[in-house]
N, C-alpha and C positions, 0 to 999 in steps of 0.2 A: 677275763671271761673265757670260758671254754665250752664249746657246744656239747661235749659229752657230759659235762656237769649240768648244763641247762636242761638237757633231755632227761637226765636222771632225776633232777628236781621235779620236772613236770610229770614224770612217771609217779613220783610220790603223790603229787597233787591229784592225779587221776585215781590212784588207789584210795585216797582220802575221800574223794567225791563219791566213788562207788560205795564206800563204807557209810557215808552220810545217808545214802538211800536206804541202807540196812537199818539205820537208826530212826528213820521217819515212820510215823504211824501209817500203816498200809491203807488206811481209810482217808488219808489226807491227800486227795488228788491234786489240790492246788499246790501244796508243798512239794509233792513228788514231781509234778510237772515243771515247777520252777528249777529244782535241782537238776532234773534230767535235761532240761533245755540247756542249762549252763554247761553241764558235762558233755552233752552231745556236740555243742558248739565248740567247746575246748578240744575235744577229740579230733574234730574235723580240721580245725585251724592248725593244730599240732601236726597232724598227718600231712596236710598240705605244705606246711613249712618244711617238714622233713623231706618231702618229695621235691621241693623246689631248691633247697639249699644244702641239706645234709647228704642225701643219697647220691646226687651227682658227684660230690667230692669223694664219697666212699668208693664209687666206681673208678675214679681216677687214681686214688692212692692206696686203696685197700688190697689185701691179698687173701682174705678169708681168715677167720679166727673162731675159736670156740666150737669147732665141729663143722663149720661151713668150709667147703672146699675152695671157694673163691669169693671175691667181693661181689661178683655177678650173682652167684647163688644166694648169698645172704640178702642182697638187694631185691632180687626177684621175689624171694620169700616174703620180705617185708612189705613190698607193694601189694602182694596178694593178701597179706594180713590186713593191711589198711582197707582193702576192698571188703573183706569179711566183716570188719568192724562197721564200715559204712552200711553194708547190707543189713546187719542186725539193727542198727540205729533206724534205718528206714522202716524195717518191720515193726519196731516199737511205735513208730508214727502212724501205723495203720490201725492201732488198737486204742481203746479208751485207757487213759492213764490210770494205773493201779489195777487193771484187770489182770486175770491170770495170763492171757495172751501177751499183754504188755510186759508183765514181769518175765515171761519166758524169753521175749526178745531182748530185754535188758540183761538177763543172765547170759544169753548168747553173746551179746556185745562185750560183757565183762570177761567171759571166758576167752573170746578171741583177743581182746585187749591184753589180758594177763599173759596169754601165751606169747603174743607179739612182744610185750615188754621184756619178758624173760629171755627170749631169743635175741632181741636187740641188745640187751645189756651184756649177754654172754658173747655175742658174735660181733655185731656192727660197731658198737661203741668200743669194744676192746680192740678191734681191728683199726679203727680210726685213731685211738690213743697210741697204738703201736707204730702207725705209719704216717700220720699227719703231723706237720710241724705245729708248734704252739701258736705261731702266727696264723696259720690256716684255721686252726681250731677256734681262735679268737674271731677271725673275720667271719667265719660261718655263723658263729653265735650272734654276732651283731646283726647280720642280715636276717637271720632267723627271728630274733626278737623284734626287730623293726617290722617285719612282715606281720607277726602276731599282733603287735600294737596297732598297726594300720587296719587290721581285720578283726578287731575285738568284737565286732557285731556279727562275725561269722563269715563263712565263705560257702559257696554252693558246693554241696557234695558231688564228687565225680570219681567214678571208678576209673582206674588206669589199667591198660593191658600190661601185666608185669614183664612179659618177654619183650614187647616193643619198648617199654621204658628202659630196660637194660640195653637193648640193641642201639638205642639212640643216646645212651649215656645220661638219660634223664633230661635231655635237652628240651623236649616238648613241654615238660612240666615247669621249666624254669621261667617261662614267659608269664607276664601278668596280664 
Protein backbone atom coordinates (compact mmCIF):
# COMPACT_ATOMS: atom_id res chain seq x y z
CA UNK A 1 0.00 0.00 0.00
CA UNK A 2 1.31 3.45 -0.90
CA UNK A 3 -0.20 6.77 0.20
CA UNK A 4 0.58 8.36 -3.16
CA UNK A 5 -1.50 5.68 -4.89
CA UNK A 6 -4.30 5.98 -2.32
CA UNK A 7 -4.51 9.73 -2.87
CA UNK A 8 -4.42 9.35 -6.66
CA UNK A 9 -7.23 6.79 -6.50
CA UNK A 10 -9.30 9.07 -4.29
CA UNK A 11 -8.73 11.95 -6.70
CA UNK A 12 -10.28 9.79 -9.40
CA UNK A 13 -13.24 9.10 -7.11
CA UNK A 14 -13.68 12.83 -6.50
CA UNK A 15 -13.65 13.56 -10.22
CA UNK A 16 -16.18 10.76 -10.77
CA UNK A 17 -18.50 12.16 -8.11
CA UNK A 18 -18.40 15.67 -9.59
CA UNK A 19 -19.15 14.07 -12.97
CA UNK A 20 -22.13 12.27 -11.40
CA UNK A 21 -23.57 15.67 -10.47
CA UNK A 22 -23.29 16.63 -14.15
CA UNK A 23 -25.34 13.58 -15.11
CA UNK A 24 -28.18 14.12 -12.66
CA UNK A 25 -31.38 15.87 -13.65
CA UNK A 26 -30.97 19.46 -12.43
CA UNK A 27 -34.54 19.34 -11.14
CA UNK A 28 -33.84 16.31 -8.93
CA UNK A 29 -33.06 18.16 -5.70
CA UNK A 30 -33.22 14.93 -3.68
CA UNK A 31 -30.68 13.16 -5.89
CA UNK A 32 -28.43 16.22 -6.11
CA UNK A 33 -28.52 16.64 -2.33
CA UNK A 34 -27.64 12.98 -1.75
CA UNK A 35 -24.68 12.95 -4.15
CA UNK A 36 -23.46 16.36 -2.98
CA UNK A 37 -23.66 15.37 0.70
CA UNK A 38 -21.59 12.25 0.02
CA UNK A 39 -19.06 14.21 -2.05
CA UNK A 40 -18.77 17.06 0.46
CA UNK A 41 -18.25 14.57 3.31
CA UNK A 42 -15.64 12.68 1.25
CA UNK A 43 -13.76 15.87 0.38
CA UNK A 44 -13.59 16.96 4.03
CA UNK A 45 -12.54 13.57 5.41
CA UNK A 46 -9.92 13.26 2.64
CA UNK A 47 -8.54 16.76 3.33
CA UNK A 48 -8.45 16.18 7.07
CA UNK A 49 -6.66 12.85 6.62
CA UNK A 50 -4.09 14.56 4.38
CA UNK A 51 -3.57 17.28 6.98
CA UNK A 52 -3.15 14.78 9.82
CA UNK A 53 -1.03 12.12 8.13
CA UNK A 54 0.32 13.08 4.71
CA UNK A 55 1.42 16.69 4.92
CA UNK A 56 3.33 16.44 8.21
CA UNK A 57 5.46 13.78 6.53
CA UNK A 58 5.85 15.85 3.36
CA UNK A 59 7.21 18.64 5.55
CA UNK A 60 9.72 16.23 7.11
CA UNK A 61 11.09 14.53 4.00
CA UNK A 62 10.09 16.68 1.04
CA UNK A 63 12.26 19.10 -0.89
CA UNK A 64 9.77 20.60 -3.35
CA UNK A 65 8.89 19.22 -6.78
CA UNK A 66 6.97 20.06 -9.91
CA UNK A 67 7.61 23.78 -9.67
CA UNK A 68 7.34 24.20 -5.89
CA UNK A 69 10.49 25.61 -4.33
CA UNK A 70 10.18 23.65 -1.11
CA UNK A 71 8.00 21.20 0.78
CA UNK A 72 6.89 24.13 2.94
CA UNK A 73 5.70 26.05 -0.14
CA UNK A 74 3.77 23.14 -1.58
CA UNK A 75 2.26 22.28 1.81
CA UNK A 76 1.22 25.85 2.60
CA UNK A 77 -0.46 26.06 -0.79
CA UNK A 78 -2.25 22.75 -0.28
CA UNK A 79 -3.64 23.77 3.11
CA UNK A 80 -4.87 27.02 1.57
CA UNK A 81 -6.51 25.00 -1.20
CA UNK A 82 -8.28 22.82 1.38
CA UNK A 83 -9.63 26.00 2.99
CA UNK A 84 -10.89 27.24 -0.40
CA UNK A 85 -12.67 23.93 -1.00
CA UNK A 86 -14.22 24.00 2.48
CA UNK A 87 -15.39 27.58 2.00
CA UNK A 88 -17.08 26.73 -1.30
CA UNK A 89 -18.76 23.69 0.26
CA UNK A 90 -20.03 25.90 3.08
CA UNK A 91 -21.39 28.41 0.54
CA UNK A 92 -23.29 25.60 -1.19
CA UNK A 93 -24.88 24.80 2.17
CA UNK A 94 -26.28 28.33 2.35
CA UNK A 95 -28.45 27.81 -0.74
CA UNK A 96 -31.32 25.63 -1.84
CA UNK A 97 -30.01 22.49 -3.51
CA UNK A 98 -30.19 22.82 -7.28
CA UNK A 99 -30.59 26.60 -7.29
CA UNK A 100 -28.31 28.76 -9.42
CA UNK A 101 -26.48 29.99 -6.30
CA UNK A 102 -26.01 26.39 -5.13
CA UNK A 103 -24.63 25.37 -8.52
CA UNK A 104 -22.27 28.36 -8.48
CA UNK A 105 -20.87 27.26 -5.10
CA UNK A 106 -20.57 23.64 -6.32
CA UNK A 107 -18.67 24.87 -9.39
CA UNK A 108 -16.38 26.93 -7.14
CA UNK A 109 -15.71 23.82 -5.03
CA UNK A 110 -15.04 21.80 -8.18
CA UNK A 111 -12.62 24.37 -9.59
CA UNK A 112 -10.76 24.72 -6.28
CA UNK A 113 -10.60 20.94 -5.95
CA UNK A 114 -9.46 20.41 -9.54
CA UNK A 115 -6.70 22.99 -9.16
CA UNK A 116 -5.66 21.44 -5.85
CA UNK A 117 -5.54 17.90 -7.23
CA UNK A 118 -3.45 18.97 -10.23
CA UNK A 119 -0.93 20.78 -8.04
CA UNK A 120 -0.86 17.98 -5.50
CA UNK A 121 -0.26 15.35 -8.17
CA UNK A 122 2.46 17.43 -9.84
CA UNK A 123 4.18 18.65 -6.67
CA UNK A 124 3.37 16.98 -3.34
CA UNK A 125 2.87 13.41 -4.50
CA UNK A 126 5.90 13.56 -6.79
CA UNK A 127 8.01 15.01 -3.98
CA UNK A 128 6.89 12.29 -1.58
CA UNK A 129 7.53 9.52 -4.12
CA UNK A 130 11.04 10.87 -4.65
CA UNK A 131 11.99 11.30 -1.00
CA UNK A 132 9.92 9.03 1.23
CA UNK A 133 10.83 5.41 1.81
CA UNK A 134 8.43 2.72 0.68
CA UNK A 135 7.88 1.84 4.33
CA UNK A 136 6.91 5.41 5.20
CA UNK A 137 4.59 5.57 2.19
CA UNK A 138 2.96 2.36 3.42
CA UNK A 139 2.71 3.49 7.05
CA UNK A 140 1.11 6.80 6.10
CA UNK A 141 -1.38 5.01 3.82
CA UNK A 142 -2.46 2.69 6.62
CA UNK A 143 -2.96 5.55 9.12
CA UNK A 144 -4.76 7.61 6.46
CA UNK A 145 -7.18 4.82 5.52
CA UNK A 146 -7.89 3.88 9.13
CA UNK A 147 -8.73 7.52 9.89
CA UNK A 148 -11.08 7.68 6.90
CA UNK A 149 -12.79 4.44 7.94
CA UNK A 150 -13.21 5.70 11.49
CA UNK A 151 -14.74 8.93 10.18
CA UNK A 152 -16.92 7.56 7.37
CA UNK A 153 -19.81 9.63 8.72
CA UNK A 154 -17.75 12.79 8.31
CA UNK A 155 -15.72 15.23 10.34
CA UNK A 156 -16.40 18.82 11.32
CA UNK A 157 -14.99 21.15 8.65
CA UNK A 158 -12.24 23.38 9.97
CA UNK A 159 -10.05 25.87 8.16
CA UNK A 160 -6.39 25.86 9.16
CA UNK A 161 -3.95 28.73 9.04
CA UNK A 162 -1.54 27.59 6.29
CA UNK A 163 1.47 29.50 7.66
CA UNK A 164 0.90 28.25 11.19
CA UNK A 165 0.40 24.70 9.91
CA UNK A 166 3.76 24.78 8.15
CA UNK A 167 5.51 26.51 11.08
CA UNK A 168 4.37 23.76 13.46
CA UNK A 169 5.12 20.96 11.01
CA UNK A 170 1.43 20.09 10.92
CA UNK A 171 1.64 19.04 14.57
CA UNK A 172 -1.56 20.78 15.69
CA UNK A 173 -3.61 18.95 13.07
CA UNK A 174 -2.30 15.49 13.90
CA UNK A 175 -4.19 15.29 17.18
CA UNK A 176 -7.63 13.69 17.22
